[in-house]
C-alpha positions as CSV (number, residue, x, y, z in Angstrom):
1,M,62.8,77.6,218.3
2,K,65.8,75.6,218.9
3,R,68.9,75.8,216.9
4,Q,69.6,72.6,214.9
5,A,72.9,70.9,214.1
6,F,73.3,68.7,211.1
7,S,76.0,66.9,209.2
8,V,75.8,64.5,206.3
9,L,76.7,61.7,208.8
10,S,73.9,62.6,211.2
11,R,72.4,59.1,210.9
12,L,75.4,57.4,212.5
13,N,75.6,55.4,215.7
14,P,76.3,57.2,219.0
15,W,80.1,57.1,218.9
16,Q,80.1,58.2,215.3
17,R,77.9,61.2,216.1
18,L,80.5,62.0,218.9
19,L,83.2,61.8,216.2
20,V,81.4,64.2,214.0
21,S,80.6,66.6,216.8
22,A,84.3,66.7,217.7
23,V,85.0,68.0,214.2
24,L,82.3,70.6,214.0
25,V,84.0,73.0,216.3
26,T,83.3,76.6,215.8
27,L,83.4,78.1,212.3
28,A,80.4,80.4,212.1
29,A,80.0,80.6,208.4
30,P,79.5,84.1,207.1
31,A,76.2,83.2,205.5
32,A,74.9,82.0,208.9
33,A,76.7,84.4,211.2
34,Q,73.8,86.6,212.1
35,L,73.4,86.4,215.9
36,R,70.2,88.5,216.1
37,A,66.7,87.0,215.9
38,P,64.6,87.9,212.9
39,G,62.3,90.8,213.5
40,A,64.4,91.9,216.5
41,G,64.7,95.4,215.0
42,S,67.5,97.3,216.7
43,R,68.1,94.7,219.3
44,T,71.8,94.2,220.1
45,Q,73.8,91.5,218.3
46,G,75.8,89.1,220.5
47,I,73.0,88.0,222.8
48,F,70.1,86.9,220.6
49,V,70.5,83.5,219.0
50,P,69.6,82.8,215.4
51,Q,66.1,81.6,214.9
52,N,65.2,78.9,212.5
53,G,63.8,81.4,210.1
54,S,67.1,83.3,209.8
55,T,69.5,80.4,209.3
56,V,70.6,78.8,206.1
57,A,70.6,75.0,205.8
58,P,72.5,73.3,208.5
59,S,76.1,73.5,207.5
60,Q,78.5,70.9,206.4
61,P,81.7,70.0,208.3
62,Q,83.5,73.2,209.2
63,M,87.0,74.2,210.1
64,G,87.8,75.2,213.7
65,V,91.0,75.5,215.8
66,P,93.5,72.7,215.4
67,S,94.6,70.9,218.5
68,P,98.2,71.6,219.6
69,Q,99.0,67.9,219.1
70,S,97.3,67.5,215.7
71,G,100.0,69.0,213.5
72,Q,102.9,66.8,214.6
73,K,105.1,65.8,211.7
74,R,105.2,62.3,210.4
75,S,108.7,62.6,209.0
76,Q,109.3,58.9,208.6
77,L,105.9,58.0,207.2
78,V,105.7,57.0,203.5
79,D,102.9,59.3,202.2
80,E,101.0,56.6,200.2
81,V,97.7,57.2,198.5
82,V,94.7,55.7,200.4
83,A,91.9,57.0,198.1
84,I,91.4,58.7,194.8
85,V,88.6,61.1,194.5
86,N,88.0,62.2,190.9
87,N,91.2,63.9,189.9
88,S,92.8,64.3,193.4
89,V,94.1,61.9,196.1
90,I,93.8,61.5,199.8
91,T,97.1,60.4,201.5
92,R,97.7,58.2,204.5
93,R,99.3,61.2,206.2
94,E,96.1,63.2,205.8
95,L,94.0,60.3,207.1
96,L,96.2,59.7,210.2
97,D,96.6,63.4,211.0
98,R,92.8,63.9,210.9
99,A,92.2,60.8,213.0
100,D,94.8,62.0,215.5
101,E,93.1,65.4,215.7
102,I,89.7,63.8,216.4
103,E,91.2,61.5,219.0
104,N,92.7,64.5,220.8
105,Q,89.4,66.4,220.7
106,L,87.5,63.5,222.1
107,R,90.1,62.9,224.8
108,A,90.1,66.6,225.8
109,A,86.3,66.4,226.0
110,N,86.5,63.3,228.1
111,R,84.6,61.4,225.5
112,Q,84.9,57.7,224.5
113,I,87.4,57.1,221.8
114,P,86.2,54.5,219.2
115,P,88.4,51.6,218.1
116,R,91.2,52.9,215.8
117,A,90.1,50.8,212.8
118,D,86.5,52.1,213.1
119,L,87.8,55.6,213.5
120,L,90.0,55.4,210.4
121,G,87.1,54.1,208.3
122,E,84.8,56.9,209.3
123,V,87.5,59.6,208.9
124,L,88.4,58.3,205.5
125,E,84.8,58.5,204.3
126,R,84.5,62.0,205.8
127,L,87.6,63.1,203.9
128,V,86.1,61.7,200.7
129,M,82.8,63.6,201.3
130,E,84.7,66.8,202.0
131,R,86.8,66.4,198.8
132,V,83.8,65.7,196.7
133,Q,82.0,68.9,197.8
134,T,85.1,71.0,197.5
135,Q,85.7,69.8,194.0
136,A,82.1,70.5,193.1
137,A,82.5,74.1,194.4
138,Q,85.7,74.6,192.4
139,D,84.2,73.1,189.2
140,A,81.2,75.5,189.6
141,G,83.7,78.4,189.5
142,I,82.8,79.8,192.9
143,K,85.4,82.3,194.1
144,V,86.0,83.4,197.7
145,T,87.7,86.7,198.3
146,D,90.5,87.3,200.9
147,Q,88.0,89.6,202.7
148,E,85.5,86.7,203.1
149,V,88.3,84.5,204.5
150,D,89.2,87.3,206.9
151,R,85.6,87.4,208.1
152,A,85.6,83.6,208.5
153,I,88.8,83.9,210.6
154,E,87.2,86.6,212.8
155,S,84.2,84.3,213.3
156,V,86.4,81.4,214.4
157,A,88.3,83.6,216.7
158,Q,85.2,85.1,218.3
159,Q,83.6,81.7,218.9
160,N,86.8,80.5,220.6
161,K,87.1,83.7,222.7
162,M,90.3,84.8,221.2
163,S,91.6,87.4,218.9
164,P,92.6,86.7,215.3
165,G,96.2,87.1,216.3
166,D,95.9,84.5,219.1
167,L,94.1,82.2,216.7
168,R,97.1,82.5,214.3
169,L,99.5,81.6,217.1
170,R,97.3,78.6,218.1
171,V,97.2,77.4,214.5
172,E,100.9,77.7,213.9
173,G,101.6,76.2,217.3
174,S,99.6,73.1,216.1
175,G,102.1,72.6,213.3
176,M,99.8,73.9,210.5
177,S,101.0,76.9,208.5
178,W,98.7,80.0,208.5
179,T,98.6,79.9,204.7
180,K,97.2,76.3,204.7
181,Y,94.7,77.2,207.4
182,R,93.4,80.1,205.3
183,D,93.2,77.8,202.3
184,E,91.2,75.3,204.2
185,L,88.8,78.0,205.4
186,R,88.5,79.3,201.8
187,K,87.4,75.8,200.6
188,Q,84.8,75.6,203.4
189,V,83.3,78.9,202.4
190,Q,83.3,77.8,198.8
191,V,81.2,74.8,199.7
192,I,78.8,76.9,201.7
193,R,78.3,79.2,198.7
194,L,77.7,76.3,196.5
195,R,75.2,74.8,198.9
196,E,73.4,78.1,199.1
197,R,73.0,78.2,195.4
198,E,72.2,74.5,194.7
199,V,70.2,73.7,197.7
200,D,69.0,76.6,199.9
201,S,67.8,78.8,197.2
202,K,65.6,76.1,195.6
203,V,63.7,75.1,198.7
204,Q,60.2,76.4,198.8
205,V,57.6,76.2,201.6
206,Y,53.9,76.1,200.6
207,D,50.9,77.2,202.6
208,G,49.5,73.6,202.6
209,E,52.7,72.4,204.3
210,I,52.4,75.0,207.0
211,D,48.7,74.1,207.5
212,N,49.7,70.5,208.0
213,F,52.5,71.3,210.3
214,V,50.4,73.6,212.5
215,A,47.6,71.0,212.6
216,A,50.0,68.3,213.7
217,R,51.5,70.5,216.4
218,S,48.1,71.5,217.7
219,G,46.8,68.0,218.4
220,Q,46.8,67.2,222.1
221,G,48.0,63.9,223.6
222,A,49.5,62.4,220.5
223,A,51.3,59.2,221.5
224,S,53.8,59.2,218.7
225,G,55.0,61.0,215.6
226,P,55.0,59.8,211.9
227,A,56.5,56.5,211.0
228,E,60.3,56.4,210.3
229,Y,62.0,53.9,208.0
230,D,65.6,52.7,208.2
231,V,66.4,51.7,204.6
232,Q,69.6,49.9,203.6
233,Q,70.9,50.1,200.0
234,I,73.5,48.5,197.8
235,L,74.3,50.8,194.9
236,V,75.9,49.5,191.7
237,R,76.8,52.7,190.0
238,V,76.5,53.2,186.3
239,P,78.9,55.7,184.7
240,E,77.2,58.4,182.6
241,D,79.0,57.3,179.4
242,A,78.2,53.6,180.0
243,S,77.2,51.6,176.9
244,E,74.1,49.4,176.8
245,A,76.3,46.3,177.2
246,Q,77.9,47.8,180.3
247,K,74.6,48.7,181.8
248,A,73.3,45.2,181.2
249,Q,76.4,43.8,182.9
250,L,76.0,46.1,185.9
251,K,72.3,45.3,186.2
252,A,73.2,41.6,186.2
253,K,75.6,42.3,189.0
254,A,72.9,44.1,191.0
255,E,70.5,41.2,190.4
256,G,73.1,38.8,191.7
257,L,73.4,40.8,194.9
258,L,69.6,40.9,195.2
259,K,69.5,37.1,195.0
260,Q,72.1,36.9,197.8
261,A,70.1,39.3,199.9
262,Q,67.0,37.3,199.4
263,G,68.9,34.2,200.3
264,N,69.4,35.6,203.9
265,A,73.0,36.8,203.2
266,D,74.2,39.5,205.6
267,F,72.9,42.6,203.9
268,A,75.3,44.9,205.7
269,A,78.3,42.8,204.8
270,L,77.2,42.8,201.2
271,A,76.8,46.6,201.2
272,R,80.2,47.1,202.8
273,A,81.9,44.9,200.2
274,N,80.0,45.9,197.1
275,S,78.1,49.1,197.4
276,E,79.3,52.3,195.8
277,G,76.9,54.5,197.8
278,P,78.0,56.9,200.5
279,E,76.5,54.6,203.2
280,A,78.6,51.6,202.4
281,A,80.8,51.9,205.5
282,Q,77.6,51.8,207.6
283,G,76.4,48.6,205.9
284,G,74.3,50.6,203.5
285,S,72.1,52.1,206.2
286,M,70.5,55.5,205.4
287,G,69.3,55.9,209.0
288,F,65.8,56.5,210.2
289,R,63.8,58.9,208.1
290,E,60.2,59.8,207.6
291,I,58.8,58.5,204.3
292,G,58.8,62.0,202.8
293,R,62.6,62.3,203.4
294,L,63.4,59.3,201.4
295,P,64.1,59.5,197.6
296,A,60.7,59.0,195.9
297,L,61.9,55.7,194.2
298,F,63.0,54.3,197.5
299,A,59.8,55.4,199.4
300,N,57.5,53.8,196.8
301,A,59.6,50.6,197.0
302,V,59.6,50.1,200.8
303,V,56.4,51.7,202.0
304,D,54.5,48.5,202.1
305,L,57.4,46.2,203.2
306,Q,57.6,44.6,206.6
307,P,60.8,45.2,208.6
308,G,63.5,42.9,207.4
309,G,62.0,42.6,203.9
310,V,64.0,43.1,200.7
311,V,62.5,44.9,197.7
312,P,61.9,42.1,195.2
313,E,63.3,43.9,192.2
314,V,66.3,46.0,191.5
315,V,65.5,49.7,191.5
316,E,67.0,51.8,188.7
317,S,67.8,55.5,189.1
318,A,70.0,58.0,187.3
319,N,72.9,56.9,189.5
320,G,72.6,53.2,188.8
321,F,71.0,50.1,190.2
322,H,69.9,49.8,193.8
323,V,69.2,46.8,196.0
324,L,67.0,47.9,198.9
325,K,66.0,46.4,202.3
326,L,63.8,47.8,205.0
327,A,66.0,47.2,208.0
328,S,63.6,48.6,210.5
329,K,60.6,50.7,211.1
330,R,59.5,52.8,214.1
331,M,57.1,55.5,215.2
332,G,58.8,58.8,215.5
333,Q,58.8,61.0,218.6
334,A,55.6,62.8,219.3
335,Q,55.7,66.5,218.3
336,P,55.0,69.0,221.1
337,A,51.7,70.7,220.9
338,A,51.8,74.3,219.7
339,A,51.8,76.6,222.7
340,D,49.0,79.1,222.9
341,R,50.7,81.2,225.6
342,I,54.3,81.9,226.5
343,T,56.1,83.7,229.2
344,Q,58.1,86.7,228.1
345,T,60.7,88.5,230.2
346,Q,61.6,92.2,230.2
347,V,65.4,92.2,230.8
348,R,68.4,94.4,230.6
349,H,72.1,93.7,230.9
350,I,75.7,95.0,231.1
351,L,78.4,93.2,229.0
352,I,82.1,93.3,229.3
353,R,83.7,91.5,226.4
354,T,86.5,89.1,227.1
355,G,89.7,88.7,225.0
356,P,93.4,88.9,225.0
357,N,93.3,92.3,226.7
358,M,90.5,91.4,229.1
359,P,90.8,87.9,230.6
360,E,87.6,86.3,231.9
361,A,88.8,86.5,235.5
362,E,89.4,90.2,235.3
363,A,86.1,90.8,233.5
364,K,84.3,89.0,236.3
365,R,86.1,91.0,239.0
366,Q,85.2,94.3,237.3
367,M,81.6,93.1,236.9
368,A,81.4,92.1,240.6
369,T,82.5,95.7,241.5
370,I,79.8,97.2,239.2
371,R,77.2,94.9,240.7
372,D,78.2,95.9,244.2
373,R,77.8,99.6,243.3
374,I,74.3,99.0,241.8
375,T,73.1,97.0,244.8
376,H,74.2,99.8,247.1
377,G,72.1,102.4,245.4
378,G,73.6,102.9,242.0
379,D,71.5,103.1,238.8
380,F,71.6,100.1,236.5
381,A,70.9,102.1,233.4
382,D,73.6,104.6,234.1
383,A,76.1,101.8,234.7
384,A,75.1,100.1,231.5
385,R,75.6,103.4,229.5
386,R,79.0,103.8,231.2
387,Y,80.5,100.3,231.2
388,S,78.6,98.0,228.8
389,Q,80.3,97.0,225.6
390,D,77.1,95.9,224.0
391,G,75.0,97.7,221.4
392,S,72.2,98.1,224.0
393,A,74.5,100.4,226.2
394,Q,72.9,103.6,225.0
395,Q,69.5,102.3,225.9
396,G,70.6,101.6,229.4
397,G,71.2,97.9,228.6
398,E,67.5,97.3,227.6
399,L,66.8,94.2,225.5
400,G,63.1,94.7,225.7
401,W,60.6,91.8,226.0
402,V,62.1,88.5,225.0
403,S,60.5,85.1,224.4
404,P,61.9,81.7,225.3
405,G,64.6,80.5,222.9
406,E,65.6,84.0,221.7
407,L,68.7,84.3,223.9
408,V,72.0,82.3,224.1
409,P,71.5,79.4,226.6
410,E,73.9,80.7,229.4
411,F,72.1,84.1,229.4
412,E,68.6,82.6,229.3
413,Q,69.3,80.1,232.1
414,A,70.6,82.8,234.4
415,M,67.7,85.1,233.5
416,S,65.1,82.4,234.2
417,R,66.4,82.0,237.8
418,L,65.8,85.7,238.6
419,R,62.7,87.2,240.0
420,P,61.7,90.7,238.8
421,G,64.0,93.3,240.3
422,E,66.8,90.9,241.0
423,I,70.3,91.3,239.6
424,S,72.4,88.2,238.7
425,E,76.0,87.4,239.7
426,P,78.4,87.8,236.8
427,V,77.3,85.4,234.0
428,V,79.8,84.1,231.5
429,S,78.7,83.4,227.9
430,Q,80.6,83.1,224.6
431,F,80.5,86.9,224.2
432,G,81.9,87.8,227.6
433,V,80.7,88.5,231.1
434,H,77.1,89.8,231.8
435,L,75.3,91.4,234.6
436,I,71.5,90.7,234.2
437,Q,68.5,92.3,235.7
438,V,65.0,91.0,235.1
439,E,62.5,94.0,235.2
440,N,59.2,92.2,234.6
441,R,57.5,89.1,233.3
442,R,54.2,88.6,231.5
443,E,52.1,85.8,229.9
444,T,51.2,86.5,226.3
445,E,49.4,84.7,223.6
446,V,51.2,83.4,220.6
447,S,49.3,84.9,217.7
448,P,48.3,82.7,214.8
449,E,50.6,84.7,212.5
450,K,53.5,84.0,214.9
451,Q,52.7,80.3,215.0
452,R,52.7,80.2,211.2
453,D,56.0,82.1,211.1
454,F,57.5,79.4,213.4
455,A,55.9,76.7,211.4
456,R,57.3,78.1,208.1
457,A,60.8,78.3,209.6
458,E,60.6,74.7,210.9
459,V,59.3,73.2,207.7
460,R,61.9,75.1,205.7
461,E,64.7,73.8,207.9
462,Q,63.4,70.2,207.6
463,K,63.2,70.5,203.8
464,M,66.6,72.0,203.5
465,R,68.1,69.3,205.7
466,A,66.5,66.6,203.5
467,A,67.5,68.5,200.3
468,Y,71.1,68.9,201.5
469,D,71.3,65.2,202.4
470,D,70.1,64.2,199.0
471,W,72.4,66.7,197.2
472,V,75.4,65.4,199.0
473,R,74.4,61.8,198.2
474,Q,74.1,62.7,194.5
475,L,77.5,64.3,194.5
476,R,79.0,61.3,196.1
477,S,77.3,58.8,193.8
478,A,78.4,60.7,190.7
479,A,82.1,61.0,191.9
480,Y,84.8,58.5,191.0
481,V,86.1,57.2,194.2
482,E,88.7,54.4,194.4
483,Y,89.9,53.1,197.8
484,R,93.4,51.9,198.0
485,I,93.0,50.4,201.4
486,N,90.3,48.3,203.1
487,R,88.0,50.8,204.9
488,Q,87.2,48.2,207.5
489,R,90.8,47.7,208.7
């Protein structure tokens, strides 16, 4: 099963997805930090990837390592307020510093940098979303201990192949104080805890859903998957304490917008100018979704529409009044048929972990020496027990029989190129430098029970993704957000 990545802005256009991926750089949240596959028993940690069944819902934006350029002082900049989010503010300095950091990350990755105005609009909306979630976690009374922050720091350092001390030097070298960095991590862990409580724990998977999933995967030659709908919305938000007169006034506003939309006005422009929904900056687009991933009120309203059609009546929800349009409809990607048989590999390895006291080049040199000894008559298991820094060392480096997708990509790719009995050259992964030996391969049937386990994990992940998306949208719709600048400039 493949690992999935998700953010609340996953429905953006290509450059916007690049923007988001530049920000999601390395915090392995404590709740999702297990690196061992479920049911792996005593298998070593650090090689096996998390399977879908063992992860929590895909995580929200996470803190990583600041770029050296990102913390430069803006000493002459008037720190004006660009947005108010409930009882806090977002300043122009915060906005520009975050935009600079993303530009630096995109540039370092040799990725296209979007126009500055577009970038600032997306970054501002992202800061709003982060602030809304952080405030919700604080209002819920969720506390994060110093020990939990320490573990989060260790996770960031490990994922970036550095020690916590080196991470601190990197952070302070970027211009951010260590105290502020810890505070930012603490807020992120708070949000993760809130999401676990409000979203993850409430998602249930029923046997009927698993049956449908397995049946859909087992069909051969399907040309396409289920239909997907791209719905645009304009939200006229109604405050919780609104009077009947206020509600009537806001409904009249929504009906006026509906008439404009029916009169062939540019729906996206109307949404950007008038919508109070989280998708306003994207012209109200919620992105392509299966009908089951849309809010029920929206799904019922658009299911029979033709693309380009506007729902003829204003839709009322707990958040306010919605003007809806079905922007587009398409058939989703065909789902792969469930495999009846898979190839498993019996493999063992030796690991030298890299870090401040063991540079990668030195680890590769040492591993090359170990490999030379083994290929000239040495025993792999003895070498593993003597030199390996992995939990499998005492078992002679044995990882047992592994299935496709269980191992980190660099390891699995190198392993797949080997024939039984062959030993790899030194292989670098996020955990260090490996020497890999394939001992045997076999074809094995995937039992119905295993297929159902995979199906349950996949269905759960899909439902958590949809539930998280809706939860964030509700938080955003319920929040008071006032923009002090034009998000489109």
